[in-house]
C-alpha positions in Angstrom: 125.2 249.5 240.2 127.0 251.4 237.7 128.1 254.9 238.4 129.0 258.0 236.6 131.5 260.2 238.3 131.3 264.1 236.8 133.5 266.6 237.6 132.2 270.1 236.4 132.0 273.5 237.3 128.4 273.3 236.2 126.7 270.8 238.0 123.2 272.4 237.4 123.5 271.2 233.5 122.4 268.1 234.7 121.0 265.6 234.6 119.9 267.2 231.4 119.2 264.4 228.7 119.9 261.9 231.6 117.1 263.0 233.5 114.1 261.7 230.6 113.1 259.0 228.7 114.5 255.4 229.6 117.8 256.7 230.9 115.9 259.1 233.3 113.4 256.3 234.4 116.3 253.9 234.8 118.2 257.1 237.1 115.0 256.5 239.2 114.7 253.3 239.8 118.4 253.2 240.8 119.7 251.3 238.0 122.7 253.6 238.0 123.6 256.4 239.7 125.2 259.9 238.6 127.2 261.2 241.3 128.2 265.1 240.4 131.4 266.7 241.9 131.4 270.5 241.7 134.8 271.9 241.3 134.0 275.4 242.1 133.8 273.8 246.1 137.8 273.1 245.7 139.5 276.2 245.4 142.9 276.2 246.7 143.3 279.9 247.4 141.8 283.0 247.1 138.5 281.3 245.9 140.0 280.4 243.0 140.2 277.1 240.8 141.8 278.2 237.6 144.9 280.7 236.8 146.6 282.0 233.2 148.7 279.5 231.4 152.1 279.6 231.9 153.9 281.0 229.0 151.1 283.4 228.0 148.2 282.6 225.8 144.5 283.2 226.2 141.8 281.8 228.6 142.2 279.9 231.8 143.3 276.6 233.1 141.9 274.2 235.8 144.4 274.1 238.7 145.5 270.4 239.1 145.6 271.0 242.9 142.0 271.9 242.4 140.9 268.6 240.6 143.2 266.6 243.4 141.0 268.0 246.5 138.2 267.0 244.3 139.3 263.6 243.5 140.0 262.8 246.8 136.1 262.5 247.3 136.0 259.8 246.0 136.5 256.2 247.4 139.5 254.2 247.3 138.4 251.8 244.7 136.6 254.5 242.5 140.1 256.1 242.3 141.3 253.4 240.6 138.2 253.6 237.7 138.9 254.7 234.0 139.1 258.5 234.0 138.2 260.4 230.8 138.8 264.2 229.8 137.1 265.3 227.2 139.2 267.0 224.1 138.9 267.7 220.5 142.6 266.3 220.5 141.4 263.2 222.0 140.7 259.8 220.0 137.2 259.8 218.9 134.4 258.0 220.7 132.9 255.0 219.2 130.2 252.7 219.9 132.7 250.1 221.2 133.7 252.2 224.1 130.1 252.6 225.0 130.1 248.6 225.2 133.4 248.6 227.0 132.3 251.1 229.4 129.2 249.8 230.1 130.7 246.4 231.6 132.9 248.5 234.1 131.3 249.4 237.4 131.3 252.7 236.7 133.8 255.7 234.7 135.0 259.3 236.1 134.8 262.0 233.6 136.3 265.4 233.7 134.6 268.0 232.0 136.9 271.0 230.8 135.9 274.8 230.2 137.5 277.3 229.1 141.2 276.9 227.9 141.0 273.5 229.2 142.9 271.7 232.8 146.5 271.5 233.5 148.1 268.5 231.5 149.4 267.2 234.8 146.0 266.2 235.7 145.7 263.9 232.6 149.3 262.7 233.4 149.5 261.9 236.7 145.6 260.8 236.6 146.1 258.6 233.5 143.4 259.9 232.4 142.3 259.5 228.7 141.5 262.3 226.3 138.0 261.6 224.4 136.8 263.4 221.5 133.0 263.0 220.4 133.6 264.7 217.0 135.7 266.9 215.1 134.0 270.3 216.6 135.1 272.3 219.5 132.6 272.9 222.5 132.4 275.3 225.2 133.1 272.9 227.8 132.6 268.9 228.3 129.1 268.6 230.1 127.5 267.6 226.9 130.1 265.2 226.1 130.0 263.5 229.5 125.9 263.1 228.8 126.6 261.4 225.6 129.0 258.9 227.6 126.7 258.4 230.0 123.5 258.1 227.8 125.4 255.6 225.6 126.4 253.5 228.3 123.2 253.5 230.5 121.3 252.1 227.6 123.3 249.5 227.0 123.0 248.1 231.1 120.5 245.1 231.7 116.7 246.1 231.8 117.4 249.4 231.0 115.9 249.4 227.3 112.6 247.8 227.0 113.3 245.3 224.2 117.0 244.3 224.4 117.2 242.7 221.1 116.5 245.9 219.4 119.9 246.9 220.4 121.6 244.4 218.2 120.2 246.2 215.2 121.5 249.8 215.8 124.1 251.6 213.6 127.6 250.7 214.1 126.8 247.0 215.3 129.1 244.7 213.6 130.4 248.3 211.4 127.3 248.6 209.7 124.8 251.7 209.8 121.5 250.8 210.5 118.6 250.4 207.6 115.9 252.2 206.9 112.6 252.1 209.0 108.7 252.6 208.1 105.2 252.1 210.0 101.9 253.1 209.1 100.5 254.3 206.6 101.6 252.0 203.9 101.7 254.9 201.7 102.6 258.5 202.7 102.5 261.8 200.1 102.5 259.1 197.2 105.8 257.4 198.7 105.2 253.4 199.6 106.6 251.1 202.0 108.5 248.3 200.3 106.5 245.5 199.8 108.8 242.9 201.0 108.5 244.6 204.7 104.6 243.4 204.3 105.1 240.1 203.1 105.2 238.2 206.5 108.5 236.5 205.0 111.1 236.9 208.0 114.1 235.5 206.4 113.3 237.7 203.3 113.2 241.0 205.3 116.4 239.9 207.5 117.9 239.8 204.1 116.6 242.6 202.4 117.2 244.8 205.8 120.9 243.5 205.8 121.4 244.4 202.3 120.2 248.1 203.1 122.7 248.5 205.8 125.4 247.3 203.5 124.2 249.8 200.6 123.7 252.7 203.1 127.2 252.3 204.9 129.2 251.7 202.2 127.8 255.2 200.6 127.8 256.8 203.3 130.7 255.8 205.5 133.2 253.9 203.5 135.5 254.0 206.5 133.1 251.8 208.3 132.3 249.7 205.3 136.0 248.8 205.0 136.4 247.5 208.4 133.2 245.8 207.7 135.0 244.1 204.8 137.7 243.5 206.9 136.0 241.6 209.7 134.4 239.6 207.0 137.6 238.3 205.4 138.9 237.6 208.7 136.1 235.4 209.9 136.2 237.1 213.2 
């Protein structure tokens, strides 16, 4: 069973979005597990888990000794799992990361707060810094939910129609095509006739062309990767 270990000072923030819809149902059915570790339970002394930064500066920094004590609560096998720390300076998260992480037995995520964590936590535990976007959040809890949700939806038997995952945005570097449903006409806006034709080959071609057009217009970086992939034949 795939598991997400989450180190946080706000365990009450969870499960949050991880407790609703298909992800929450999968959690209830034990298709995956959410293991929350409250860092506040592992103070080193004086009931503190953080200290001011050496060299001066604003905010407080999570002590490496605190994380070490909390980390030791994991099994020896879990301590070998991939470890992620959420930081604006980290590598930007991509759909391919979810696909890779979902194939693992589980992952360990550290949610920072305030000014962050002691660099030696990242260095000693070989933790990868990941960013969920070019912006700053007060802490990593929301980012941890994003990663867990992105992975869990890829697990077997979590999403009802597994075929729908293959048409998601970012699959093969393309954004998803426009979607339509009843009524056929809404406020004088019509559904494209090709979608009502019943010709599945033409519908698939129409949707692919739409995906290409939308990707080229909105995400030229992804479009360039798609072109490279087509030219390389991979």
